Wavefront OBJ file of the C-alpha trace (Angstrom):
o trace
v 12.923 16.561 -19.662
v 9.827 18.424 -19.650
v 8.701 20.171 -17.164
v 5.509 20.876 -17.938
v 4.936 17.897 -18.451
v 6.254 16.177 -14.972
v 4.272 19.007 -13.227
v 1.025 18.326 -14.951
v 1.373 13.911 -14.491
v 2.611 15.554 -10.424
v -0.701 17.375 -9.896
v -2.889 14.470 -12.032
v -1.267 11.337 -10.148
v -0.932 12.944 -6.932
v -4.877 14.493 -6.549
v -5.811 10.800 -7.905
v -4.199 9.616 -5.521
v -5.573 11.938 -2.515
v -9.157 11.615 -3.957
v -8.856 7.772 -3.335
v -7.468 7.911 -0.399
v -10.108 10.009 0.789
v -12.736 8.018 -0.451
v -10.874 4.819 1.376
v -10.408 6.450 4.082
v -14.217 7.683 4.813
v -15.141 4.247 4.060
v -13.095 3.004 7.108
v -14.394 5.325 9.289
v -18.243 4.817 8.485
v -17.500 1.633 8.655
v -15.943 1.541 11.960
v -18.675 4.051 12.821
v -20.674 1.338 12.122
v -22.499 3.444 9.204
v -21.857 0.925 6.653
v -21.831 -2.476 6.788
v -18.519 -4.830 6.398
v -18.632 -7.116 3.828
v -16.371 -9.929 3.698
v -13.614 -10.352 1.431
v -14.793 -12.253 -1.319
v -11.769 -13.902 -1.914
v -11.141 -15.102 1.539
v -14.990 -16.727 1.694
v -14.596 -18.513 -1.584
v -10.785 -19.442 -1.393
v -10.304 -19.563 2.419
v -6.937 -17.842 1.626
v -5.790 -14.370 1.958
v -5.567 -12.277 -1.066
v -2.677 -10.210 -1.625
v -4.668 -6.961 -0.291
v -5.731 -8.810 3.065
v -4.608 -6.644 5.839
v -3.651 -3.969 3.960
v -6.497 -1.311 5.157
v -5.118 -2.774 9.278
v -1.666 -2.340 8.341
v -2.278 1.117 7.026
v -3.784 2.339 10.458
v -1.248 0.567 11.964
v 1.369 2.578 10.535
v -0.365 5.817 10.761
v -0.399 5.062 14.812
v 3.326 4.185 13.921
v 3.054 0.956 15.135
v 5.525 -0.695 12.077
v 5.911 -4.131 13.288
v 2.049 -4.283 13.311
v 2.183 -2.876 10.177
v 4.276 -5.644 8.924
v 2.298 -7.958 10.212
v -0.689 -7.219 8.934
v 0.581 -6.748 4.879
v 4.285 -5.757 4.325
v 3.384 -4.728 0.946
v 1.978 -1.452 2.793
v 5.278 -0.317 3.917
v 7.477 -1.089 1.369
v 4.542 0.371 -1.107
v 4.961 3.451 1.301
v 8.618 3.698 0.985
v 8.571 3.442 -2.771
v 5.709 6.076 -3.651
v 7.612 8.728 -1.041
v 10.907 7.927 -2.686
v 9.256 9.206 -5.784
v 7.113 11.598 -4.771
v 10.619 13.257 -3.295
v 12.470 12.730 -6.584
v 9.884 14.198 -8.158
v 9.196 17.439 -6.505
v 13.143 18.056 -5.973
v 13.177 17.405 -9.693
v 10.499 19.859 -9.693
v 12.455 22.657 -7.525
v 15.716 22.322 -8.957
v 14.809 22.571 -12.522
v 18.301 21.802 -13.578
v 17.272 19.348 -16.712
v 17.379 16.333 -14.530
v 15.722 13.602 -12.915
v 16.218 13.345 -9.262
v 14.841 9.809 -9.088
v 15.148 6.502 -10.470
v 12.881 6.544 -13.824
v 13.470 2.971 -14.782
v 10.086 0.959 -13.952
v 12.183 -1.972 -12.521
v 11.551 -0.815 -8.962
v 7.331 -0.795 -9.553
v 8.361 -4.845 -11.164
v 9.865 -5.866 -8.171
v 7.490 -4.322 -5.546
v 5.053 -6.572 -7.831
v 7.146 -9.842 -7.203
v 7.229 -8.853 -3.318
v 3.546 -8.761 -3.533
v 3.006 -12.073 -4.964
v 5.916 -13.783 -2.785
v 4.503 -12.677 0.105
v 0.623 -13.796 -1.085
v 2.092 -17.003 -1.702
v 4.045 -17.578 1.680
v 1.140 -16.037 3.420
v -0.831 -18.716 2.394
v 1.725 -21.385 2.682
v 1.605 -20.143 6.501
v -1.898 -20.312 7.031
v -3.429 -23.487 5.220
v -0.215 -25.402 5.373
v 1.027 -24.605 9.267
v -2.105 -22.858 10.796
v -0.342 -19.811 11.449
v -2.288 -16.383 10.621
v 0.012 -13.508 10.498
v -3.048 -11.169 10.997
v -4.821 -12.382 13.947
v -1.450 -12.453 15.148
v -0.931 -8.780 14.917
v -4.527 -8.667 16.226
v -3.127 -9.983 19.333
v -0.312 -7.065 19.838
l 1 2 3 4 5 6 7 8 9 10 11 12 13 14 15 16 17 18 19 20 21 22 23 24 25 26 27 28 29 30 31 32 33 34 35 36 37 38 39 40 41 42 43 44 45 46 47 48 49 50 51 52 53 54 55 56 57 58 59 60 61 62 63 64 65 66 67 68 69 70 71 72 73 74 75 76 77 78 79 80 81 82 83 84 85 86 87 88 89 90 91 92 93 94 95 96 97 98 99 100 101 102 103 104 105 106 107 108 109 110 111 112 113 114 115 116 117 118 119 120 121 122 123 124 125 126 127 128 129 130 131 132 133 134 135 136 137 138 139 140 141 142 143 144
């Protein structure tokens, strides 16, 4: 294990994540304040189905308010992704602190592949419920 490379990658990934999150958060706040127009989802407008990311911003806001059930209804990929991110972040921090030559997180890519499959399966199930049975999970979550 090359500690310098791990530290460099950790810093770059976290700075990029913070920058992206900051821009996204600023956009959400500005939209909520009426300073930015709200554009409809192009995928929803064209296909009349939810995209894999639909409800993601609302799910993030719900999880920040510690309303996990509402977040799961809006888009469970946000909660699962947050757990996966916390796992990798904690493992990288422990690896950097211990400096014992071992990785303290799983370095194989399969958890990321499982997450991608989860997002795709949820995308399909949510749209079957919505288009086939008229069950709108985003509206249900909004009524809580």
